[in-house]
N, CA, C and O atoms as a Tinker XYZ file with bonds, in Angstrom:
   348  protein
     1  N      0.848000   -1.173000    0.000000    73     2
     2  CA     0.000000    0.000000    0.000000    64     1     3
     3  C      0.893000    1.236000    0.000000    63     2     4     5
     4  O      1.831000    1.338000    0.790000    81     3
     5  N      0.590000    2.166000   -0.891000    73     3     6
     6  CA     1.416000    3.362000   -1.009000    64     5     7
     7  C      0.568000    4.621000   -0.951000    63     6     8     9
     8  O      0.738000    5.523000   -1.771000    81     7
     9  N     -0.329000    4.689000   -0.005000    73     7    10
    10  CA    -1.172000    5.885000    0.084000    64     9    11
    11  C     -0.400000    7.076000    0.602000    63    10    12    13
    12  O     -0.899000    8.201000    0.566000    81    11
    13  N      0.816000    6.847000    1.084000    73    11    14
    14  CA     1.583000    7.918000    1.704000    64    13    15
    15  C      2.471000    8.647000    0.716000    63    14    16    17
    16  O      2.979000    9.724000    1.028000    81    15
    17  N      2.671000    8.087000   -0.469000    73    15    18
    18  CA     3.540000    8.712000   -1.451000    64    17    19
    19  C      3.001000   10.086000   -1.835000    63    18    20    21
    20  O      1.825000   10.241000   -2.164000    81    19
    21  N      3.865000   11.053000   -1.788000    73    19    22
    22  CA     3.496000   12.386000   -2.232000    64    21    23
    23  C      2.771000   13.226000   -1.187000    63    22    24    25
    24  O      2.399000   14.365000   -1.470000    81    23
    25  N      2.563000   12.696000    0.000000    73    23    26
    26  CA     1.890000   13.470000    1.031000    64    25    27
    27  C      2.954000   14.218000    1.822000    63    26    28    29
    28  O      3.485000   13.715000    2.812000    81    27
    29  N      3.252000   15.428000    1.364000    73    27    30
    30  CA     4.300000   16.212000    2.013000    64    29    31
    31  C      3.769000   17.506000    2.616000    63    30    32    33
    32  O      4.485000   18.185000    3.352000    81    31
    33  N      2.516000   17.856000    2.309000    73    31    34
    34  CA     1.993000   19.135000    2.748000    64    33    35
    35  C      1.313000   19.066000    4.110000    63    34    36    37
    36  O      0.745000   20.060000    4.562000    81    35
    37  N      1.360000   17.917000    4.768000    73    35    38
    38  CA     0.708000   17.762000    6.060000    64    37    39
    39  C      1.763000   17.874000    7.156000    63    38    40    41
    40  O      2.797000   17.208000    7.106000    81    39
    41  N      1.496000   18.707000    8.125000    73    39    42
    42  CA     2.433000   18.892000    9.225000    64    41    43
    43  C      2.031000   17.989000   10.380000    63    42    44    45
    44  O      1.035000   18.238000   11.060000    81    43
    45  N      2.818000   16.932000   10.597000    73    43    46
    46  CA     2.527000   15.979000   11.645000    64    45    47
    47  C      3.286000   16.258000   12.933000    63    46    48    49
    48  O      2.972000   15.669000   13.967000    81    47
    49  N      4.257000   17.125000   12.899000    73    47    50
    50  CA     5.165000   17.247000   14.044000    64    49    51
    51  C      4.442000   17.615000   15.335000    63    50    52    53
    52  O      4.766000   17.068000   16.390000    81    51
    53  N      3.478000   18.519000   15.281000    73    51    54
    54  CA     2.787000   18.919000   16.512000    64    53    55
    55  C      1.940000   17.777000   17.062000    63    54    56    57
    56  O      1.908000   17.551000   18.272000    81    55
    57  N      1.261000   17.065000   16.185000    73    55    58
    58  CA     0.461000   15.920000   16.627000    64    57    59
    59  C      1.373000   14.840000   17.184000    63    58    60    61
    60  O      1.074000   14.256000   18.226000    81    59
    61  N      2.481000   14.565000   16.507000    73    59    62
    62  CA     3.397000   13.525000   16.972000    64    61    63
    63  C      3.997000   13.877000   18.319000    63    62    64    65
    64  O      4.238000   12.988000   19.136000    81    63
    65  N      4.246000   15.160000   18.569000    73    63    66
    66  CA     4.791000   15.567000   19.857000    64    65    67
    67  C      3.837000   15.206000   20.992000    63    66    68    69
    68  O      4.272000   14.823000   22.077000    81    67
    69  N      2.537000   15.330000   20.736000    73    67    70
    70  CA     1.552000   14.973000   21.745000    64    69    71
    71  C      1.587000   13.481000   22.060000    63    70    72    73
    72  O      1.262000   13.071000   23.174000    81    71
    73  N      1.974000   12.683000   21.094000    73    71    74
    74  CA     1.991000   11.235000   21.265000    64    73    75
    75  C      3.379000   10.695000   21.609000    63    74    76    77
    76  O      3.563000    9.480000   21.684000    81    75
    77  N      4.340000   11.562000   21.816000    73    75    78
    78  CA     5.677000   11.127000   22.197000    64    77    79
    79  C      5.655000   10.738000   23.668000    63    78    80    81
    80  O      5.166000   11.479000   24.520000    81    79
    81  N      6.192000    9.563000   23.940000    73    79    82
    82  CA     6.150000    9.028000   25.298000    64    81    83
    83  C      7.417000    9.376000   26.070000    63    82    84    85
    84  O      8.491000    9.512000   25.484000    81    83
    85  N      7.288000    9.517000   27.375000    73    83    86
    86  CA     8.471000    9.760000   28.199000    64    85    87
    87  C      9.418000    8.562000   28.167000    63    86    88    89
    88  O      8.989000    7.426000   27.966000    81    87
    89  N     10.705000    8.825000   28.367000    73    87    90
    90  CA    11.704000    7.758000   28.342000    64    89    91
    91  C     11.424000    6.687000   29.395000    63    90    92    93
    92  O     11.753000    5.520000   29.185000    81    91
    93  N     10.823000    7.066000   30.519000    73    91    94
    94  CA    10.541000    6.083000   31.568000    64    93    95
    95  C      9.583000    5.010000   31.073000    63    94    96    97
    96  O      9.712000    3.846000   31.452000    81    95
    97  N      8.636000    5.378000   30.243000    73    95    98
    98  CA     7.707000    4.394000   29.688000    64    97    99
    99  C      8.387000    3.608000   28.575000    63    98   100   101
   100  O      8.170000    2.404000   28.440000    81    99
   101  N      9.207000    4.282000   27.781000    73    99   102
   102  CA     9.861000    3.612000   26.662000    64   101   103
   103  C     10.911000    2.605000   27.123000    63   102   104   105
   104  O     11.256000    1.692000   26.372000    81   103
   105  N     11.418000    2.753000   28.332000    73   103   106
   106  CA    12.415000    1.811000   28.843000    64   105   107
   107  C     11.825000    0.406000   28.986000    63   106   108   109
   108  O     12.507000   -0.582000   28.714000    81   107
   109  N     10.582000    0.315000   29.404000    73   107   110
   110  CA     9.895000   -0.976000   29.525000    64   109   111
   111  C      8.436000   -0.781000   29.117000    63   110   112   113
   112  O      7.541000   -0.790000   29.963000    81   111
   113  N      8.203000   -0.605000   27.811000    73   111   114
   114  CA     6.852000   -0.259000   27.365000    64   113   115
   115  C      5.885000   -1.439000   27.458000    63   114   116   117
   116  O      6.295000   -2.597000   27.384000    81   115
   117  N      4.610000   -1.132000   27.620000    73   115   118
   118  CA     3.604000   -2.194000   27.542000    64   117   119
   119  C      3.620000   -2.821000   26.147000    63   118   120   121
   120  O      4.136000   -2.235000   25.196000    81   119
   121  N      3.055000   -4.005000   26.046000    73   119   122
   122  CA     3.079000   -4.741000   24.784000    64   121   123
   123  C      2.473000   -3.946000   23.629000    63   122   124   125
   124  O      2.986000   -3.984000   22.511000    81   123
   125  N      1.391000   -3.231000   23.895000    73   123   126
   126  CA     0.748000   -2.470000   22.829000    64   125   127
   127  C      1.708000   -1.434000   22.250000    63   126   128   129
   128  O      1.735000   -1.230000   21.036000    81   127
   129  N      2.488000   -0.784000   23.094000    73   127   130
   130  CA     3.431000    0.217000   22.598000    64   129   131
   131  C      4.581000   -0.419000   21.842000    63   130   132   133
   132  O      5.070000    0.143000   20.862000    81   131
   133  N      5.015000   -1.587000   22.292000    73   131   134
   134  CA     6.066000   -2.293000   21.557000    64   133   135
   135  C      5.600000   -2.597000   20.137000    63   134   136   137
   136  O      6.339000   -2.399000   19.173000    81   135
   137  N      4.379000   -3.075000   20.026000    73   135   138
   138  CA     3.835000   -3.424000   18.704000    64   137   139
   139  C      3.662000   -2.174000   17.853000    63   138   140   141
   140  O      4.011000   -2.179000   16.672000    81   139
   141  N      3.131000   -1.112000   18.431000    73   139   142
   142  CA     2.944000    0.125000   17.665000    64   141   143
   143  C      4.275000    0.703000   17.199000    63   142   144   145
   144  O      4.361000    1.254000   16.101000    81   143
   145  N      5.303000    0.583000   18.018000    73   143   146
   146  CA     6.613000    1.094000   17.619000    64   145   147
   147  C      7.255000    0.261000   16.524000    63   146   148   149
   148  O      8.199000    0.718000   15.881000    81   147
   149  N      6.758000   -0.965000   16.295000    73   147   150
   150  CA     7.255000   -1.786000   15.191000    64   149   151
   151  C      6.715000   -1.320000   13.843000    63   150   152   153
   152  O      7.294000   -1.617000   12.798000    81   151
   153  N      5.615000   -0.597000   13.872000    73   151   154
   154  CA     5.006000   -0.138000   12.624000    64   153   155
   155  C      5.880000    0.918000   11.967000    63   154   156   157
   156  O      6.544000    1.698000   12.649000    81   155
   157  N      5.875000    0.938000   10.641000    73   155   158
   158  CA     6.574000    2.026000    9.943000    64   157   159
   159  C      5.930000    3.375000   10.290000    63   158   160   161
   160  O      4.742000    3.440000   10.608000    81   159
   161  N      6.705000    4.421000   10.228000    73   159   162
   162  CA     6.225000    5.761000   10.572000    64   161   163
   163  C      4.928000    6.143000    9.852000    63   162   164   165
   164  O      4.026000    6.673000   10.501000    81   163
   165  N      4.791000    5.904000    8.558000    73   163   166
   166  CA     3.532000    6.285000    7.896000    64   165   167
   167  C      2.307000    5.596000    8.494000    63   166   168   169
   168  O      1.241000    6.205000    8.585000    81   167
   169  N      2.446000    4.343000    8.900000    73   167   170
   170  CA     1.309000    3.651000    9.506000    64   169   171
   171  C      1.020000    4.190000   10.904000    63   170   172   173
   172  O     -0.140000    4.305000   11.301000    81   171
   173  N      2.068000    4.519000   11.646000    73   171   174
   174  CA     1.847000    5.135000   12.962000    64   173   175
   175  C      1.138000    6.477000   12.795000    63   174   176   177
   176  O      0.238000    6.810000   13.566000    81   175
   177  N      1.541000    7.229000   11.805000    73   175   178
   178  CA     0.886000    8.522000   11.547000    64   177   179
   179  C     -0.587000    8.328000   11.200000    63   178   180   181
   180  O     -1.446000    9.090000   11.644000    81   179
   181  N     -0.865000    7.318000   10.414000    73   179   182
   182  CA    -2.251000    7.031000   10.048000    64   181   183
   183  C     -3.061000    6.711000   11.301000    63   182   184   185
   184  O     -4.189000    7.184000   11.439000    81   183
   185  N     -2.510000    5.924000   12.208000    73   183   186
   186  CA    -3.214000    5.599000   13.446000    64   185   187
   187  C     -3.409000    6.826000   14.328000    63   186   188   189
   188  O     -4.442000    6.972000   14.981000    81   187
   189  N     -2.414000    7.702000   14.342000    73   187   190
   190  CA    -2.547000    8.942000   15.116000    64   189   191
   191  C     -3.683000    9.787000   14.547000    63   190   192   193
   192  O     -4.511000   10.311000   15.292000    81   191
   193  N     -3.713000    9.912000   13.238000    73   191   194
   194  CA    -4.811000   10.668000   12.621000    64   193   195
   195  C     -6.155000   10.021000   12.914000    63   194   196   197
   196  O     -7.137000   10.711000   13.186000    81   195
   197  N     -6.195000    8.707000   12.858000    73   195   198
   198  CA    -7.448000    7.985000   13.131000    64   197   199
   199  C     -7.879000    8.214000   14.580000    63   198   200   201
   200  O     -9.066000    8.387000   14.855000    81   199
   201  N     -6.923000    8.216000   15.498000    73   199   202
   202  CA    -7.237000    8.479000   16.909000    64   201   203
   203  C     -7.717000    9.916000   17.100000    63   202   204   205
   204  O     -8.634000   10.165000   17.883000    81   203
   205  N     -7.114000   10.846000   16.401000    73   203   206
   206  CA    -7.473000   12.255000   16.539000    64   205   207
   207  C     -8.798000   12.593000   15.854000    63   206   208   209
   208  O     -9.657000   13.256000   16.435000    81   207
   209  N     -8.949000   12.136000   14.630000    73   207   210
   210  CA   -10.102000   12.535000   13.824000    64   209   211
   211  C    -11.288000   11.585000   13.946000    63   210   212   213
   212  O    -12.435000   11.997000   13.773000    81   211
   213  N    -11.018000   10.320000   14.242000    73   211   214
   214  CA   -12.041000    9.279000   14.348000    64   213   215
   215  C    -12.937000    9.219000   13.115000    63   214   216   217
   216  O    -14.139000    8.972000   13.209000    81   215
   217  N    -12.325000    9.452000   11.962000    73   215   218
   218  CA   -13.090000    9.450000   10.721000    64   217   219
   219  C    -12.209000    9.020000    9.556000    63   218   220   221
   220  O    -11.236000    9.692000    9.215000    81   219
   221  N    -12.561000    7.904000    8.959000    73   219   222
   222  CA   -11.848000    7.425000    7.774000    64   221   223
   223  C    -12.035000    8.412000    6.632000    63   222   224   225
   224  O    -11.109000    8.663000    5.860000    81   223
   225  N    -13.217000    8.963000    6.530000    73   223   226
   226  CA   -13.519000    9.902000    5.453000    64   225   227
   227  C    -12.643000   11.158000    5.530000    63   226   228   229
   228  O    -12.142000   11.629000    4.509000    81   227
   229  N    -12.459000   11.701000    6.742000    73   227   230
   230  CA   -11.617000   12.896000    6.903000    64   229   231
   231  C    -10.163000   12.590000    6.565000    63   230   232   233
   232  O     -9.482000   13.401000    5.938000    81   231
   233  N     -9.694000   11.426000    6.977000    73   231   234
   234  CA    -8.317000   11.038000    6.666000    64   233   235
   235  C     -8.146000   10.870000    5.159000    63   234   236   237
   236  O     -7.124000   11.268000    4.600000    81   235
   237  N     -9.133000   10.290000    4.511000    73   235   238
   238  CA    -9.075000   10.113000    3.058000    64   237   239
   239  C     -8.961000   11.461000    2.351000    63   238   240   241
   240  O     -8.253000   11.586000    1.352000    81   239
   241  N     -9.655000   12.462000    2.867000    73   239   242
   242  CA    -9.544000   13.804000    2.277000    64   241   243
   243  C     -8.130000   14.359000    2.440000    63   242   244   245
   244  O     -7.605000   15.007000    1.534000    81   243
   245  N     -7.522000   14.107000    3.586000    73   243   246
   246  CA    -6.160000   14.582000    3.823000    64   245   247
   247  C     -5.184000   13.926000    2.854000    63   246   248   249
   248  O     -4.310000   14.586000    2.293000    81   247
   249  N     -5.346000   12.608000    2.663000    73   247   250
   250  CA    -4.428000   11.860000    1.798000    64   249   251
   251  C     -4.840000   11.874000    0.325000    63   250   252   253
   252  O     -4.145000   11.312000   -0.521000    81   251
   253  N     -5.952000   12.505000    0.024000    73   251   254
   254  CA    -6.428000   12.589000   -1.365000    64   253   255
   255  C     -6.610000   11.195000   -1.976000    63   254   256   257
   256  O     -6.137000   10.914000   -3.077000    81   255
   257  N     -7.300000   10.342000   -1.239000    73   255   258
   258  CA    -7.599000    9.005000   -1.746000    64   257   259
   259  C     -8.984000    8.610000   -1.257000    63   258   260   261
   260  O     -9.639000    9.370000   -0.543000    81   259
   261  N     -9.423000    7.430000   -1.641000    73   259   262
   262  CA   -10.756000    6.995000   -1.244000    64   261   263
   263  C    -10.772000    6.544000    0.212000    63   262   264   265
   264  O     -9.747000    6.154000    0.770000    81   263
   265  N    -11.952000    6.605000    0.811000    73   263   266
   266  CA   -12.093000    6.148000    2.193000    64   265   267
   267  C    -11.869000    4.644000    2.287000    63   266   268   269
   268  O    -11.463000    4.141000    3.334000    81   267
   269  N    -12.127000    3.931000    1.210000    73   267   270
   270  CA   -11.890000    2.486000    1.196000    64   269   271
   271  C    -10.403000    2.161000    1.339000    63   270   272   273
   272  O    -10.036000    1.198000    2.012000    81   271
   273  N     -9.562000    2.954000    0.714000    73   271   274
   274  CA    -8.114000    2.739000    0.818000    64   273   275
   275  C     -7.668000    2.922000    2.272000    63   274   276   277
   276  O     -6.889000    2.122000    2.791000    81   275
   277  N     -8.157000    3.966000    2.917000    73   275   278
   278  CA    -7.797000    4.222000    4.316000    64   277   279
   279  C     -8.361000    3.123000    5.213000    63   278   280   281
   280  O     -7.659000    2.616000    6.088000    81   279
   281  N     -9.607000    2.757000    5.002000    73   279   282
   282  CA   -10.226000    1.700000    5.814000    64   281   283
   283  C     -9.464000    0.391000    5.668000    63   282   284   285
   284  O     -9.249000   -0.314000    6.654000    81   283
   285  N     -9.057000    0.060000    4.458000    73   283   286
   286  CA    -8.292000   -1.169000    4.236000    64   285   287
   287  C     -6.945000   -1.120000    4.945000    63   286   288   289
   288  O     -6.512000   -2.111000    5.532000    81   287
   289  N     -6.289000    0.024000    4.892000    73   287   290
   290  CA    -4.988000    0.163000    5.550000    64   289   291
   291  C     -5.140000    0.027000    7.070000    63   290   292   293
   292  O     -4.333000   -0.642000    7.716000    81   291
   293  N     -6.155000    0.648000    7.631000    73   291   294
   294  CA    -6.398000    0.533000    9.073000    64   293   295
   295  C     -6.717000   -0.910000    9.443000    63   294   296   297
   296  O     -6.261000   -1.395000   10.478000    81   295
   297  N     -7.488000   -1.598000    8.615000    73   295   298
   298  CA    -7.788000   -3.012000    8.879000    64   297   299
   299  C     -6.534000   -3.871000    8.817000    63   298   300   301
   300  O     -6.397000   -4.811000    9.600000    81   299
   301  N     -5.624000   -3.572000    7.908000    73   299   302
   302  CA    -4.360000   -4.317000    7.836000    64   301   303
   303  C     -3.524000   -4.094000    9.095000    63   302   304   305
   304  O     -2.885000   -5.018000    9.599000    81   303
   305  N     -3.536000   -2.879000    9.588000    73   303   306
   306  CA    -2.805000   -2.582000   10.825000    64   305   307
   307  C     -3.437000   -3.334000   11.987000    63   306   308   309
   308  O     -2.729000   -3.884000   12.831000    81   307
   309  N     -4.761000   -3.360000   12.033000    73   307   310
   310  CA    -5.453000   -4.119000   13.083000    64   309   311
   311  C     -5.089000   -5.596000   13.021000    63   310   312   313
   312  O     -4.806000   -6.212000   14.048000    81   311
   313  N     -5.094000   -6.160000   11.826000    73   311   314
   314  CA    -4.737000   -7.579000   11.670000    64   313   315
   315  C     -3.323000   -7.841000   12.162000    63   314   316   317
   316  O     -3.066000   -8.831000   12.847000    81   315
   317  N     -2.414000   -6.950000   11.809000    73   315   318
   318  CA    -1.024000   -7.084000   12.254000    64   317   319
   319  C     -0.959000   -7.060000   13.777000    63   318   320   321
   320  O     -0.281000   -7.884000   14.391000    81   319
   321  N     -1.669000   -6.111000   14.381000    73   319   322
   322  CA    -1.672000   -5.983000   15.824000    64   321   323
   323  C     -2.192000   -7.262000   16.484000    63   322   324   325
   324  O     -1.549000   -7.807000   17.381000    81   323
   325  N     -3.360000   -7.738000   16.036000    73   323   326
   326  CA    -3.947000   -8.933000   16.663000    64   325   327
   327  C     -3.116000  -10.186000   16.421000    63   326   328   329
   328  O     -3.066000  -11.079000   17.266000    81   327
   329  N     -2.476000  -10.245000   15.281000    73   327   330
   330  CA    -1.594000  -11.375000   15.011000    64   329   331
   331  C     -0.429000  -11.384000   16.004000    63   330   332   333
   332  O     -0.036000  -12.438000   16.503000    81   331
   333  N      0.113000  -10.201000   16.282000    73   331   334
   334  CA     1.234000  -10.097000   17.243000    64   333   335
   335  C      0.764000  -10.384000   18.667000    63   334   336   337
   336  O      1.494000  -10.999000   19.444000    81   335
   337  N     -0.425000   -9.953000   19.013000    73   335   338
   338  CA    -0.946000  -10.144000   20.368000    64   337   339
   339  C     -1.315000  -11.621000   20.607000    63   338   340   341
   340  O     -0.973000  -12.207000   21.634000    81   339
   341  N     -2.011000  -12.187000   19.642000    73   339   342
   342  CA    -2.529000  -13.552000   19.816000    64   341   343
   343  C     -1.580000  -14.630000   19.329000    63   342   344   345
   344  O     -1.780000  -15.817000   19.586000    81   343
   345  N     -0.554000  -14.206000   18.630000    73   343   346
   346  CA     0.430000  -15.171000   18.147000    64   345   347
   347  C     -0.032000  -15.840000   16.935000    63   346   348
   348  O      0.674000  -16.688000   16.390000    81   347
């Protein structure tokens, strides 16, 4: 999936700063954070946007693609997460 190609006009730094964890948590993170940190940066950004906006449609407008593409990408991330959790 390459929905992230060419998306350079979005400023993620302020949102990412809000989601930056203190070093004390990163030293021994919970399993969910370990799994999320395994994701490539574009997928983590997508999850941050999904957490902030709670709308696939709004994210699709940001990325200039269909809501189905975003929904599919989020579902793939969910599958990856559950596969890692459940083995």
